[in-house]
N, C-alpha and C positions, 0 to 999 in steps of 0.2 A: 524260481525267481527269474525275471526277464531282464536282459541287458539291452541297453540302447545300442543300435547299430552305428551310431555316428562315431567318426574317428576320434573326436575329442574325448568322448566317454571312454573309448577303448584305451586311449593313451593315458587317461587319468587312472583307470583301474590298473593298468600295467605298472605305472609309476608307483602307485600305492603298494601294490603287491611286492615289487622288488625292494622298495625302501623298507617294508616291514621285514622281509627276509633278511636283509643285511643287518638291521637293528636286532632282530631276534637272535640271529646267529651270534652276534657279538655279546649280547647280555646273557644268553641262555646256554652257552656251550657246556659248562660244567653240569648244569641240571639235566642235560640230555645224554650223559655218558652211558646210560643203560639202554639206548635205543638201537643197538645192533648195527652201528655204523651209519645211522640216518638221523638227521635233524628234522623234526616235524614242526611246522609253523601253522598255527590256526588263526584264521581271520574270522572272528565271530560274526562280523557284520556281513560277510559273504558266505558263511557256512561252508568254508572251503579248506581243503587240506592239501598241502603241497610237500613233497618229499625231495630232499636233496641228498645225494650220496656223498658221504664224507670223503675227503681227499685221502688217498692212500698214504701220501707223504705225512699228513697230520697224524694218522694212525701210527706210523713208524716212529714219529717223534715221541708220541705218548708212550709207546712201549719202551723206548729207550730211556725215557724219564723214569718209568717204573723200575727198570733194571738198575739204573743208577741209584735210586733210593734204596733198593735191596742191597746193593754193593756197599753203600754207605753204612747201612745198619750192621752188616757183617764186619766191616772195618772197625766200627765203634765197639762191637762185642769183643773182637780180637784184641783191641787196645785195652779194654777193661781186664780181660783175662791175663794179658801180659803184665799188667800192673799189680796183679794179685800178690806176687811174691815180694813186692817192694815194701820197705818200712813206711808206715804211715804216721808213726809217732815215736819220738825219742826224748828222753830226759837224762840229765846229768846229775850226779851226786858227788859231793866232796866236802870235807870239813877241815878245821884247823888251818885257816887261811893265812893270817898275819897280814902285814902290809910291807912287802919287800919285792924284790925282782922276781922271786919264785912265784909269788902271788900274781904278778903281772903275767907270767907265763901260763899260770893256771887259767886266768881269764881269757888269754889268747887261745888256749886249747879248747875251752868251752865254746868260744865263738866259732872256731873251726868246725865243731860238731853240729852247729846250728840247731840246738835243742829247742823244743817248745816250752821246756820247764827246767829250772835249775834248783836242786835241793841243797841248801847250805846247812851242813851238819853240825853247826855250832863252833865256838871259839873262832870268832870272825876277825876281831882286831885284838892285838896283844899289847897295845900301848895305852890302854885305859880310855881311849876315845873312839867314838864310832865314825868320825869324819873321814879318817884316812881310808878305811875299808869301803865306806859308801862311795867315796870318789873313785876308787879302783874298779868297783863293780858297776859303775854308771852305764856302760854299754849293754849290760844284761840285767839291769836292776828290775825291769818290768817283768822278767821271767822268774825271779827268785822267790822261793818260799824258805823260811828259816826256822831252825830250832835254836833254842838258847843253851849255850854252854857255860862252863864255869868262868870263862873270861868275859862273859856278858853280865856278870853279877851286878856291876854298878851302872850298866848301860841298858837295862831292861826297858825303861821308858823311852829312851831314844830310838831303839829299834821297833818297839811297839808303834810309836808315832809314825815312823818312816814307812813301815809295812802295813799300817792300818789294822793292827791286832788288838783285840780286847783281852785275850788270855795268852798264856804261853803254850797252850795246847789247843788244837783245832783240827779240822779235817776238810777235805775237798775232793772233788772228782775231776778227772781229766780223761777224756775218751772213755775207755772201758776199764779204767783203773781207779780204785779208791785209795786215797792217801790219808793216813792218820798220823798227825804230828803230836808227839809226846814230849814232855819236858822233865829232865832229870834235875832241874833247878828249882822246882816248886814241889809242894806236897804231892806225893804219888802213891801213898799206901792205900790199902783197900777200904779205908774210911774217907778218902779224899774225894773232892769233886772231880778231879781229873780221872780217877779210876772209874767213877760212875759214868762219866762222859765216854770213856773208852769202851766200857761194856755196852752202853746203848748204841754207840757208833758201830762197833763191830757186829753186834747182833743185827742191826738194820741192814748193813751193806753186805754181810756174808750171805744174805738171802735175796739180794737184789739181782734179778735175772739179767740186768744190763751190765753188771760188774763181773769181769772175768779175773781180775787180779786185785790183791790187797797188798799195799806196801806201807810199812810203818817206818818212821824215822825219828831219831832222838840223838842225844850227844854221847853220854858215857857208854863205853862198850861193856857188854855183859858177858861176852865170850871173846877170848883172845889168847894168843901165845906170847904176848909181850911180858917182859919181866920188870919193866920200869914203872908201869902203872897198874894197879890192881883192877880187877873187874868189879863192876857195881853189882854185887850179889843180891842186895835188897831189891833193886829194880828188876833184876832177872827173876827172882822168886815171885814177884808180884805179877809181872806181865808175860813172861814166856808161857805159862799155862793158858793165858788168854789167846796168845798167838796160835797155840795148838788147837784150842777149842774152836776158834773161828777161821782156821786154815789160812793164816797169813802166809803169803808167798815169799816176801822179802822183808828183812829188817836191816835198815841202814844205820850205821853208827860211826862215831868219830872218837875223839879224845886221845886214843893211841895213834901216834904219828906214823902209821904204816898202812899197807894194804893187806887185808886178810879176808879169805872167803872160807866159810864152813861148808861142809856137806849139809844136805837137809837133815835137821836135827829136831828132836822133841825133848821136852823137859823130863828130867830124871828125878822122880820123887825120892828115890833111895840115895842118890848121890848127885847133888845139884851141880857139882863141878865136872861131872862126866855126863853130858847130855847123850841121848840115845841117837846114834847115827842110823838114819832110815835108808840111806842109799849112799854107798861109798864109790859110786862111779865118779870118775875124775871131772868130767865137764858137761855131760848131757844127762838131764834128769827127766824121766817120763812119769807124769802123775806123782810127783814126790809127796810123801806123807808128813813132811816136816818143813820148817822154815829155813831158808838159807840166810845166814847173817853175813853182811859185808861190812868190814871196817875200812873206812876211806878217810883216814886222817892225814891226807897227803896234799893239802892245798897250798902249803908254803912255809908253815911253821917248822922249826928245827926238827929234823928227822930223828926217829928213835930206832931201836933195834928189836928184833924178834929172838926169842929163845927157840929151841927146837919145837917144831910144830906139834901141837897136841893132836890126839887121835881124831878129834872132830873137825880138824882143819884140813881143807883140801888144797889150799894154796896160801902162801905168805910171801910178801915182798917188802923189804926194808931198804931205806936209803934212796928211794925214788919218789919224785913228785909227779902227781897225775890225777886223773879223774876217772870215774866210772860212767860209761855211757850205756844206757839201757834202751833197747829198741823193742817195740811191740809190732809184730807183723799182722796184717790182715784184720786189724781191730780186734783180734782175739788171741791166737797163739801162733807160733811160740814167742817166748820172751827171751831175748838174747842180751848178754852183758859182756862188756869189754873194759878192762883197765887199760887206759891209754896214757902213756908217759908224756909229760910235757916236752915240747921241742918240735922242731920243724919236721922231723921224720914221723911224728905221730905213731910211735912204736907201740904195738899191742903186747902187753906183758902177761895178760891172763884173759881167758874167755870161758864163758859157760852159757848153757841154754836150758830153759825149762819148757817142756812140752806137756800140754794138758789136753785131754780129750774134751771135745765140746759137749 
């Protein structure tokens, strides 16, 4: 192709050439990153190729940006690893609340633990009305799941309406935990709808790969060392074998106004009053083969006494009001429990831990 020798043509070509270089460099910088340090500009109408060496300073900036990105990724990974040991989920359980100053302390204790879930183990109000208890728990009402106790006998509909319940028994999942709520205040024998519900529910979630823990809660205690109130042997005979079959980890109960924790135990067909202790370690249990039963009737109602602890009992505390705080680490294991006394000191009176292989 021939070019005109006149100065005006030369000036025009040079102007077009450098304008195109500047525009192409601006819009095509990222597209040309694989060109070994050079930007190539093609002018089709001139069939011309021109190469410009990339500025060393730009290269250095680019390399520094890449290094900064790598450093940022390593920091993010390190931060993730450092958070692996922290609790990601906790819930509180307590029953036998009443409507008094001790109940107010219980609510304050719960707020201090900042749980995602609160399990109310029955016997909520003792004055025959739901209003006083519902007013006391207002700051945490949206976190509460309830069971019905003997003091709710005439208030069933009030609590059903407030918590949006159709039945006294139900279940739900939170994180990697399945919760089954049973009622000792309605039919529960092996011909009842509740029993059939419990079987279907435990059968389903004991096989769910996303569920690592199963927690059951109800009101009447079925194991305990208290002498003032008898154990509910009928409920125990009906449901503890199901807990064994479907590997329930924790059973939470109230009614007896004390704190008591059993060892991991299984049902004893030969002597129902003497469950089989599967692990008599005091506080830490590795892959336990039985359910740990916690009685937490310490929400504010008049305290009761314990007799000498039975063989299946690992810990018993009477005369103290408080709550159980359960923490699940790493969305899997371990599960840690603490009985925390009401009051400013937040004194821990009992601790235990369950560790399961993944």
